[in-house]
N, C-alpha and C positions, 0 to 999 in steps of 0.2 A: 416575357418580362426580362428587362435588362439586369443583369447580375453580375457586376464588375467584381473581380477578385482583387482586394487590396492586400499588398505586403505589410507586414506589421514587425515592429522591433520590440523585444523583450526589454524593459527599462528597469523594473524593481521586482524583487522577490522578498517575500517575508516568510521565513522559516519558522514554524511553530514547534512545539514538542513532538508533533508527528504530522507531516504534511506541510504544505507550503501554498501560499497565494501568490500567483504570478500576476503582473500587470503589462500588458502590451498596449502599444499606441500605434494607430494607423491614420494615414493622411487621407480624407475623403475628398475627391475632386470637386470641382465646382457643381452645385445642383442646378439643373435647369428647369425643373418642374416642382411644384409644391405638394403633388400627390404622393402617396407612401412609395417608397422605393426599398428593393430588396439589394443588399451589398453582402459581399462574402470576404471575410478576413482570413488569411492563411497564416501558417506558423504555429499552430497550436499542437501540441504533442497528442499522442495517442492515449496517454495515461490520464489526460485531464477529465475530471469527473463532469459529465454533461450537465447535471442539472445545477452545477456551481457557477455557469457562465453568467456573469453580469456585464452589462455594458451601458455606457454613458456618452454624452457629447461634451468634450472638455471645452473646444473653442469652437463656435459656430455663430451663425446668424440666429437673431432671436426667433424662438419657436420651433427650432429644430430639435427633435429628440428621438430616443430610441424606444419604440413600442414593444419590440419582441426580439429576444436573443435566443439562440439555440446552437447546438452542435451538431454537424452531420459530417459523414465520412465519404471521401472520393477515392476510388482506385485508379491508378495510372501505371502503364507499364514504365519500366526504368531503362534507359538507353544503357549500352555497354560502357560509354564514357563516364557516365554518371555513378556507376557502380563503385563503391570505396575500393582502393587497392587491396587493402586486407581481406575483404570479401572474395574478390577476384582469386587471389592467392588461394583461398580455401577452397573455392570451386575447382580450380587447376588441381590441387593435391588430392582432392576426392576423386576427380576424374582419372588421374594417373593411378591411383590406388585401384579403382574400379577396373581399369584396363589390365593392369598386372594380375589381378585376381581372376580375370577371365581368362588371361593367358596360361596362368596356373592351373586352372581347373581344365582347360584343354589338353595341357601337357599331361596331367595326371591320367586323364581318359586314354590318351594315346600311349602311356606306359602301360596301362592296364591291358590294352588290346595287344601290344608286343608280348607282354608277359603271358598272355593267353595261347601264343603260338606253340604248338607242338606237333610232332610227326605223326602221321596216321598210319598204322600198320595194316596192311591188306590182310584180310581174314581168308584162309582156305576153306575150300568146301569139305564137306564130310567125306572121308575116305581118302582124301588126297594129301600128299606131303605138305607142310609149310612153305610158302613162298620165301624167297631169298630176299631180304631186306636192302634197300639200297643205301648202304652205310655212308657213302660219299654224300649223298643228298641230305641225309640226317645231318652230317656234321657241317655241311654248309649252312643248313637252317640254323644249328646251334650257333655257328660264328656270327650269322647274320643277326640273330636274337641279342647275343652278347654284344655286338658292335652298337646296335640301336640302343640297347639299354644304357650302355656307357655314355653316349651322346646325349640321350634324354635326361639321364640323371645329372650329368653336368649342367645342363640347361635348367633342371630343377633347383639346383644350388644356387645359381646365378640369379633365377627369378626370386628365390627365397631371400637372398641379400636385397634384392631392389624392393621386394615387399617390406621388408624391415625399414628400409631407408623411406620409402613411401609412406608407410605408418607413422614414422616420426615426423616426417615433414607435415603430415596432415594434422598431428597433435599440436605441433608448433604453431600452424596457421589458426587451428581452432582456439588455442591459448591467447594469441594475438587479438582475436576477434573479441573473445570474452574480456580481456582487459582493456579494450578500447573503449570509447564512449558509445552508449546505447543510443545516441543521437544519429549514428552512422547505420542506416539500415540496409541490410544486404540482400533483401528479397528482390527478385526480379519484377514483381509487382508491387509498388509502393501504395501503402494506405495512409492517405493525409486527413488530418482532421482540420476542418474549417469552421468558423463562426459564420452564421447567417443572420443579419440583422435587418430588421424591418424599421426604416426612417420615415417620419412623417414630419411635416413642418413647412416653412416657408423656404424659398429657393435663395440662394446667395453664394457667398465666396467658399473658399475651401474650409473644411473643418476638421477636426481632430477627435477621433474616437478613442476612448479608453476602454480596454477589456480587462476583466479580471475573472480568474478561474482557479480552482483548486486542483492541486495534484498530490497523490500520495507519494510516498517514496523519498522523503526528504527529512532529515533529522540533524541536529547538532548537539554539541556538548561544549563547555566552557574549557577554556585553557589560560593559562597565564605565564608571564615572563617577568620574573623579580630580578630587577638589575641593581647591585649594590657596590659600594665603593670597598676599598680594602678594609676600611675600620668598621664597615657594616652601619655606619652612622647615618648616611642618607643613601636614598635609593628611589626608584620608580617601579611602578606596577603596570604592565602592558597587558591590557585584556585581548586576548585571542579566543577563537573558536575553531573547533573541528567540526566540519560540515561534510556530510556524505549525502548524495542525492543521485537517483538512478531514474529520474522522471522522463527520460527520452529526449531531453533537449538540452543543450550546453548553455551554461549562464555565462555569457560573455559581456564584461563591461557594465554589470546591473549594479543598481544600488541595493545592497544586501542588509536587511533588517532580520534581527533574531528576537523571538518572543518565546516567552516560558508558559504561555497559554495553550491549552489543549483544543485544538481547532477542531478535532473530530468528535468532540462531545456533543451531547444532544443540547440544543439550545432554543426548543419550543417553549412558547409561552403556555403555562399549564392552565387548563380549563377548569373553573371551580363550578361543578354541577350541584344542583339542588337535590336534596334528599327528602323524598316524599314517602308517606306512609300509605299503603293501600295496595291496590292491585298493581302486578307489574306490567310496564308498558315497553313496547320496544323502543329502541334507540331510533331518533329521528335521523333522516338522512342529512347528508352535508348540503350546506345552502349552494345554491347556484346549479344544482341538478333538476332537470326536468324529465318526465316521463316520456317515452316515445310517443309520437302522435298516433291517434286512433286510425284504424283503416290502413296500417303500413302495409299489410299483406296484399291489398288491393292495388298497390302501386305498379306492379310489374304483371298484372293480369292480362293486360293486352299484349304485352311482350310475349307471354307465355301461349297465348292464343295465336300468335303469329307463328311462333315455332310449330306449334300442332298443325297450323294450316299448310306451312311448307312441308311438312313432313307428309301430309295426306295426298300432295301432289306427285310423291314418288310413285313409281310402279309397285304393286304389291308383290310380296313374294309369291313365287308360283304354287307353293304348296299351301298357301293361305287362302281361304275364300274370300273374295273381294268384298262382298256384301255383309261379312260378319262384323258386328260391333266390336271395336277394339278399344282398349284403354290406353291411358297414357303411358303405363309401366311397360305395356305391350309394344307401343310405338317405338320407344327407345331401348326395348329388350332389357327391361330391369328385372331382375329376379329378387329373391327374398333376400340375398346377401348384396344387393346393389349398395352402393355408397354414393357420397356427394361428389367425389371427383369424377366418377363414371358419368353421373348426370351432368355435370359442367362440360364433358367431353361431348355428351350428346347434344346439348345446348349449342355448343360450338360449331358442331357439324350442321346442326339444323339452320343455324343462322347464316352459313355460307350459301344455303340456297336462295335463288332469286326470289324477290317478292313479287307474288302473282296478284294478290288482292288483300286489301287490308282486312282485318278481323272485325266483327261486329263490336260497337263500343260496349264497354261494361256499365252494368247499372250501379249508381252510386248509393242507392238505399240498401239493396240486399247483396251481400257480398258473395260473389260467384264462387264457384269451386275452384281451388288453386290449380293454375296451369292448365285449365280446360276452356275450350271455345267451340262453337259451333262451325262446322264444315259448311262450305257453300254448296249450291246445289249443282249437281252432276259430279261431285267429288266422292270418293269412297266414304262410307259412313264411318266416322270416328267419334260419334257421340256414345257416352257412357252414362249409365244410371247414376243417380245421386249416390248410391252406395258405393259404385265404383270410384267415384269422385273422393269420398271419405276415406276408402281404402289407400288411394294415391297419397292423401294428406297424412295419414297416418305411417305410411312408409317413409314419407319425406321427414316427418318427426324423428322416426327411429333412426334414420341414417345421418342425422344432425345431432352432434354431441351438445348437450345443454350446457350452460353455464349458470351456477347459481348466484354468481356475483355479478352477471351482466344483465342490465336491465334491458339492454336493446335486443337480447336474444329471447324475449318472451313472446309467446304466441298469442293471438286474441283471446284465447280461452284461460290464459295464465295472467291477463292483465288484471290488477286488482280493481274491484269496483267498491262502491260505496258500502254494499252489505258485506263484502268479503275482506275489509280491513282487518288485518290481524297480524300476528308475528310472522307467518309465512310470507304474507305480502310485503312487509316491511324488510324482510331478508332479501326478497327479490329485487328490490329497487336500490339497494345498496351499490352504488357504484364502485368501481375499481379506482384506484389513483391515476391509472393510465387515462381514463376516461374523462378525468377533469382538466386534462392538458388539452385544452380545446383547440389551441394552434396546432398541434399535432395530430388532429383527428382528420380522417378522410371519409368521404362517402363512398361506401362499397358499391360496385357494380352488380349487374343481375346474374354474374357467373360464379358467384361465391355462396350458393346455397342460402341458408337461413340467415346469413348476414346482410344479405343484399339490400340496399336502400337504408342502411343504418351506419351510423358514425362507429369508427374503430381506430386504434392507434395506427399510426403509418407503419411502424414496425411490423405489425399483424398482417399487412397486405402484401402478398408476393410480389405485386407489381412495383412497390415503391421500395425493393431492396436495393442497395447501393450497386451491387453487382453480383451477378449470379456465377462468376468465375473465381472469385476470390471471397474467401471466408473472412469477412470484414470483422464479424463480431468476435472470432477467434482470435484475429490479431490485436483487437482492443483488450481482450481479456487477458492475453499473454503479456501485452505492454503493462496493463496495471497490475499482474501478478509480479512481474519483474521489478515494477517500482515498489511494491509493498514489501519485497524481500529485504529491503534496506532496514525496514524497522526491526526485523530479527537479528540484525548484525551485531556482533559483540562490541561494547563500548571500549574506549581506550582506558588504558589503566588509571587508578585513581578518581574515575569519573562515576558519578551518581546520575540516576536518571533525572531529567530536568524537573519533572512534576515533584519529585521527593524532596530536591534541594531547595526548590523554589517555595515550598510550604503552600499556604492559603493565598498567597499574592502572586500576582503576574508582572512582569517586567518586559521591557523592550530594549534592545541594543541595536544602535544603527552604526554601521560601518561609516569610517571617515572618508572612503574612497570607493570607486568602483571595483568590483572583484571579478574574476573569472573562475568558474567551477565546471569541471567536465562531469557529464553524467555516466560514470563508470562504477558508482557504488562504493568507492575507498573514501578514506577520511582525508581531507584537505584542511590544512591550517589557514585561518584567514585572521589578519590583525584588525582588530576593530577600533579601539582608541586607547589613550593613556589615562587610566584611572586616577582621580584625585585622592591620594592616600598619603599619610604620614608614617614614615618608617622609623622606629626606635629599636636599637639593638639591645638586647637583655641576655644574660646568662642565668641559666636556672640550673639550680642542684638539688637533689634530694640525698643527702649523705647517708641516711639511715638505710638506703636502698642501693646507692651506687656512689663511690666517692668521685665520680667525674662531674664536671659541670659541662652543660649542654649549651650550644649556641642557639639562639632563638631571635627572631625579629618581630617586634609588635607592630602591627599594621593596623592603622585607625582609617576606617573608611569615611572619607569626608565627600563623596559622591552621592547623589540621589538615587544610584541606583544600587540593587543588591549584588554581591559579588558571590556567585554560586560556586558550590564544591566543585573541584576539578584539580587536574596535575598543574604543578608550578616549577618551571625551569628556573633555577637560581643560578645567577652569575654573580660573582664577587670579584672585584679588580680585574675585569676583562676576561676571567676564566669561568669555565663553567664548573659548578660544583656537584650537583646532583638535582633529581627532581622529587619533589615532596608533595604529599596531598595537603590541598588548600581548602579548608573549611568554609561554609556559607557565612558571610558577613552580611548582616542587614545594613541598611543605609545609617551611617554615623555610628556604626558598631566598631568592634575592635577584636582583634584575635592574634594568635601567635603561629608562627612557621618555624619549625624545628630545622636544624642544619647539622646535626651531628656533634660529636665530643670536641671540646676544646681543650687543647692539652697545655694551653698557657695558664691555665687557672689550676692551683693544686689546693685540695681541701683535705684536711685532717679532722677526723672524729673521734673523740674520747668519751666514754660514759663511765659513771660511777653508780653502784647500788647499795643502799643500806636498808637492813630490816631490822625493825625495833618494834617495842610495844608502847602503847599509850592509851589514854583513856582513863575513865575510873576504874581503879582496881586493875589496870592492865588488861582491860576486855578487849581490846582491839589490836590489830597489827598495823604499822605504819611501815609502808615501803616507799623508800625516797629514791628518786631516779634525778641524775645530775648528767647534763649533756654539756660538752665543750667542743667548740669547733674553731679551728685556724684555717683562714683563708688567704692565699697569697696570690697576687696578679701578676704574672711573669709576662704579660703582653707590653707592646710599645705604645699603647694608648689606654686611656681609663676605661673601665669596665663597670657596668651597672650589673650587680649580681643579686640575685634572689635565692635565699636559702630556706627551705622548706623541712619542717618538722611536724610531728604530730603526736599528741597526747591521747591517752585512753578515754574512751566515752561509754558511759555506761547508764542503763535505766533502772538498775538494782538500787532500792533504798538503802541496803545494808552496805553499799560500796560507795566511797566518796573520793573524789578526785579533786585535789587542791593544787593550784598554780602557786608557785614560789617566784621569786625576783627572777628577771632574765635581764642580761646585760650584753648589749644594749636591748631595750624592750622590744619584744616581738609583737605582731599583730594576728588577730585571728584570721584565718583564710579558709574560706569553704569551697573554693575551685568551681564556683557555679559558673563563671564566665566561659570556662572551656567545656561545659557541658557534662561534667562528671562531679557532681557534688560529693564532697568528703568532709564528714563532721569531725571536729577536733583538729583541724588544721592549723597550723602557726608558720609564720614566715618573718624572715629579716630581709629587708632592702637596703643595700648599701652600695655606694659607689667608691671603688678603689682606684687610686692613681696608678700609673705604671710603675711597677716594681713594690708596690704597697702591700703590707700585710696586717691582718686584723683578727682578733679573737672575739668569739661569741660565747655565752654560756645562759644555761637556763636549767630550772629543776622544778620538779613537781612530785607530789606525794599522792598514794593510793591507800587509803585506810579501809580494812577489811576487819570481819570478826575474827577474834584469836583463834577459835575453833575450826576456821575455814581458810582456803588457799585458793588462789585463782587457778583456773583451768589452764593448763600448759606451762605453769610455773609463776612464781610472783615477780619475776624479773621481767621488765618490760622496757623496750627502746634499746 
């Protein structure tokens, strides 16, 4: 079947709180026939989730559609020219280090052998005087050993220096590979993920295919850039994003979208089941499943009979009597510990023999004994009794591992009947999830034991593996593990997790231009768009706590999107000031951004306290507190200043707090808009011109019983 491989282009990526959805497009050439056609699309990363693949036809003739889409993997050797330079340098550095280590080991052995050299002194026989030693020869040997050791030790020092340099070169090459993009794969055998699509419909002109798949290992965090003028009166807020991805493919020129939704959460529609009172009943199997057909074990009875017949034509073993009845297990030399793999090898060996005579047909009414057939006349007697066939059958059942969750592994005796319908039967017919993927099921042949003639997933069939030389599954698992490592990477400063700052709502942000992002796992900043906000400068002071005034900018969000919590780089008058944390702003909400102390605003605070008696017969103590503030604007432009004070709050009935006149009049302030409610708050709001000064005053009284006093002292403020 024609399976053209179509190149694809990554056009759009939507990054969620965890994971991303990639959209690829491929051009399909002109279709010449209306029958179903298989096409393959290349370019998918190994980290793509196979079950998330979706495909459709965007531009096509009427009636053309995609009926099936799945991901499979293909292993191909990589040419030397196609290997990335960084990986070639790593291989060369590794080879140099291995060669030096081998030379160093050989040199160490040579040094040990030289050091083991020593003179051998001849032994004199009993009763004879000792022999005269050859002193000159011994001295020559010592000079030889000393000279060779000096030469070898100098070589050892030189090799040690070369080993250190080679180790540093290897570490540098490995670091460059780790810092590079994971899209550059340095294996000599490359595993590629492809999408296989089944098309059906009318023939016509070229068509465009759209593929979508999920990849883990991508996340994002919001960031901002607040640009203000010198007077902090006007400004713009640029929404940016820090994106990190290690999906195994570089995103080049893609339309980037960012979403706060959780893509990996469970989104299945719940099933509302009825509650019944009575005897417990088993859970019914999923719809779409059918039991294996009856008489499945008889399908290969003729095949097994042919194998026995071929084996019967072989010359018998000299030690075995030719006329002795032989069972099936004895023909293939099966003992008590025989397994299915040995049985398969015996089947393959018997199948290689030439076919001499077809076996007799099997009866359709009475099921014959498994893998038994009658031998023709003139051949050695291979028939066994019925009890022998039953023992062979039990032997096969013992050598085959049963599966409680596989309906296609049931023997005829285990098939549920009308009288045996119970909990055990229901458990036996409950299929696995892989058995419901009908497009991925294959029919097993006669060489796989008890599974022959039954449907099983393609991955379970050893003949359908992608490659026996490359561990494809390990490569795919390693790619997905490397991608998922990005999820645990530390977030930038002043950044909260997306789901926490977004709350119970989800938002989507689209970049205004194509972006490029490498698959290296590092954080990259991408500019999205300029948010529609209104900036108002304000100065806030709490003189009771700090005599300084602080610069703040009130930001009103007039865009339909929420502005999530993240770091904001503040620039004023073209110069960088600082990076401040930016709190989440809902659509059409407002908040403040602090920018430090303003030395151009001076504040002086004075307080007065008086304690007296009051009430009937002086039965209470009156505590009078007065506050006076003087504020001076030393800036060259007008300043909007907010002065915050606080009066005592109590829930005791014996204590009364009364406000007196304030000049100018202050207003209650609960601080709820900042997320930190504070009861008893009061504030003044005033706009001072450049060089202007103004005074503020207020007073309040606290009335308590005369025989009591406040904890910590009667004086407040």
